[in-house]
C-alpha positions in Angstrom: -0.1 0.0 0.0 2.8 2.4 0.8 4.4 1.6 -2.5 1.1 2.3 -4.4 0.5 5.5 -2.5 4.0 6.7 -3.3 3.5 6.1 -7.1 0.1 7.6 -6.9 1.4 10.8 -5.3 4.4 10.9 -7.8 1.9 10.7 -10.8 -0.2 13.4 -9.2 2.7 15.8 -8.8 4.0 15.0 -12.3 0.6 15.9 -13.7 0.3 19.0 -11.6 3.8 20.1 -12.9 2.7 19.6 -16.4 -0.5 21.6 -15.9 1.4 24.5 -14.3 4.2 24.3 -17.1 1.6 24.4 -19.9 -0.1 27.4 -18.2 3.3 29.2 -17.9 4.1 28.6 -21.7 0.8 29.8 -22.8 0.9 33.1 -20.9 1.4 35.9 -23.4 3.5 38.8 -22.1 1.7 42.1 -22.3 2.7 44.6 -25.0 4.8 47.4 -23.6 3.0 50.8 -23.8 5.6 53.1 -25.3 4.5 56.8 -24.9 7.9 58.0 -26.1 6.4 58.9 -29.5 4.6 61.8 -27.9 7.1 63.3 -25.3 5.7 66.2 -23.3 8.6 68.0 -21.5 8.6 71.7 -20.6 11.0 73.6 -23.0 11.0 70.9 -25.7 10.4 72.4 -29.2 10.1 71.4 -32.9 10.5 73.8 -35.8 8.7 72.8 -39.1 9.0 73.9 -42.6 5.5 74.4 -43.8 4.2 74.5 -47.5 0.6 75.1 -48.4 -1.3 75.2 -51.6 -4.7 76.7 -51.7 -7.1 76.0 -54.7 -10.1 78.1 -55.5 -12.7 77.1 -58.1 -14.4 80.5 -57.5 -11.4 82.6 -58.6 -9.9 79.7 -60.7 -6.7 80.4 -58.8 -3.8 78.6 -57.0 -2.0 80.1 -54.2 1.2 78.8 -52.6 2.9 79.9 -49.3 5.9 78.7 -47.4 6.8 79.5 -43.8 8.0 78.1 -40.5 6.1 77.0 -37.4 7.7 76.4 -33.9 5.8 74.4 -31.4 7.2 74.6 -27.8 6.0 72.7 -24.9 5.1 75.1 -21.9 4.5 74.3 -18.3 2.0 71.7 -17.2 -1.4 72.5 -15.7 -4.6 70.7 -14.6 -7.2 70.9 -17.3 -11.1 70.9 -17.1 -11.0 67.1 -16.9 -8.5 67.3 -13.9 -5.7 65.7 -15.8 -2.3 67.0 -16.4 -2.0 68.9 -19.7 0.7 71.1 -21.3 0.3 74.2 -23.2 1.8 74.2 -26.7 3.0 77.6 -27.7 2.9 78.0 -31.5 4.9 80.7 -33.2 5.2 81.5 -36.9 7.8 83.2 -39.1 8.3 83.8 -42.8 11.9 82.2 -42.8 14.9 81.7 -40.5 15.9 85.4 -40.8 12.5 86.6 -39.6 11.4 87.1 -35.9 9.0 84.7 -34.4 5.4 85.9 -34.0 2.9 84.3 -31.5 0.3 82.4 -33.6 -1.9 80.5 -31.0 -1.8 78.3 -28.1 -2.9 74.6 -28.3 -2.6 71.9 -25.6 -1.6 68.3 -25.3 -1.9 65.5 -22.7 -1.3 61.8 -22.2 -3.8 59.4 -20.6 -3.2 55.8 -19.6 -3.5 54.6 -23.3 -3.8 57.6 -25.6 -1.9 60.8 -26.7 -4.3 63.7 -27.2 -3.9 67.2 -28.8 -6.3 70.1 -28.8 -6.1 72.1 -32.0 -8.3 75.1 -32.5 -10.5 73.8 -29.6 -10.9 70.4 -31.3 -9.5 67.4 -29.3 -7.8 64.7 -31.4 -6.7 61.3 -30.2 -3.3 61.3 -32.1 -2.0 58.0 -30.9 -3.4 55.0 -29.2 -1.1 52.8 -27.1 0.4 50.2 -27.5 1.7 51.1 -30.9 0.9 48.1 -33.2 0.9 47.6 -36.9 -2.6 47.9 -38.5 -4.1 48.9 -35.1 -7.2 51.2 -35.6 -9.0 53.7 -33.4 -11.6 56.5 -33.7 -9.3 59.4 -33.6 -12.0 62.1 -33.9 -14.4 60.5 -31.4 -14.0 63.4 -28.9 -15.1 66.0 -31.5 -18.7 67.0 -31.9 -18.8 66.5 -35.7 -21.9 68.5 -36.5 -22.5 71.0 -39.3 -19.2 72.3 -40.6 -17.2 69.4 -38.9 -19.2 66.7 -40.3 -16.4 65.7 -42.4 -14.4 64.6 -39.4 -17.0 62.0 -38.4 -16.0 58.4 -38.1 -12.4 58.5 -39.1 -10.4 55.3 -38.5 -6.9 56.2 -37.6 -4.5 53.3 -38.3 -0.8 52.5 -37.7 0.2 51.8 -41.4 4.0 51.7 -40.5 5.8 51.1 -37.3 9.6 51.2 -36.4 10.6 52.6 -39.8 13.7 54.6 -40.5 13.3 58.1 -42.1 15.9 60.6 -43.1 15.2 64.3 -43.4 18.1 66.4 -44.7 20.9 65.3 -42.3 18.6 64.1 -39.6 17.9 60.3 -39.4 15.1 59.0 -37.3 15.4 55.4 -36.3 12.0 54.5 -35.0 9.1 56.1 -36.7 5.3 55.2 -36.7 3.0 56.4 -39.4 -0.6 57.2 -38.6 -2.9 57.3 -41.6 -5.9 59.3 -40.2 -7.8 59.2 -43.6 -7.1 58.1 -47.1 -10.2 58.4 -49.3 -9.9 59.2 -53.1 -12.5 59.1 -55.8 -13.3 61.0 -58.9 -14.8 64.0 -57.1 -12.7 64.2 -53.9 -9.3 63.5 -52.4 -8.8 63.4 -48.7 -5.5 62.2 -47.3 -4.4 63.0 -43.7 -1.3 61.4 -42.4 1.1 62.1 -39.5 4.4 60.5 -38.6 6.0 60.4 -35.1 9.6 59.6 -34.1 10.4 58.0 -30.7 11.6 60.6 -28.1 10.9 63.5 -30.5 7.3 63.6 -31.5 5.7 64.8 -34.8 8.1 65.0 -37.6 5.8 65.0 -40.6 2.4 66.0 -41.3 0.4 65.9 -44.6 -3.2 67.1 -45.3 -4.9 67.0 -48.7 -8.5 68.1 -48.9 -9.3 68.7 -52.5 -12.6 68.7 -54.6 -11.9 67.3 -58.0 -15.0 67.7 -59.9 -14.5 66.7 -63.6 -14.3 69.7 -65.8 -13.9 72.1 -63.0 -11.0 73.9 -61.3 -9.7 72.2 -58.1 -11.1 73.5 -54.8 -9.4 72.9 -51.4 -5.9 72.7 -50.0 -2.6 70.9 -49.5 -0.6 71.3 -46.3 2.6 69.6 -45.4 4.8 70.1 -42.3 8.4 68.8 -42.1 10.7 68.9 -39.2 13.6 71.2 -39.6 15.0 71.6 -36.0 14.3 70.2 -32.6 16.0 70.0 -29.1 
């Protein structure tokens, strides 16, 4: 009986070990939430080269404009939602030889799983953590998309590239994610909204194309690109 009990106990512990080992092997490590693509630190700034093209089918005209924008992170504060936010001081100048002129003040904040930016009183969910290829989210869901803002409704932001290497002039960015906010093109309209973020730096590229392309008519709308020029 003692011999049988010993072997029964041995079989029991072997079975228990196998179960525990299988559970351990099947456990999936959680994906790290890397918020370094949206750094918020007082005094941090980025200068962008901006090019814009405006089309008017009323005047049958095309206007182009090039300038620079500087976005600098100011001191943190508690916003209306009782969460820490940072003022983003935005200045504009014609070129590097011109003085900076205050343009406006936006804000940005991080939550437990998102990066948000308030632009012209509209809150966009710029990033959703963790960063995963082909992951989608409703980036404009915090915006009341009525009347003139209806075009912002139900956009599915998507990570279309992750961990890519991008070179801008002499600057190389080793870990870049591309957020395609919208890409809709047909015979009457082209709407392309894309942003790229580099780890530990932030937004390095922005493209917006919102153009009416009615057959037989002059184009109507705009193209805007922002490319990083300098950062600290």
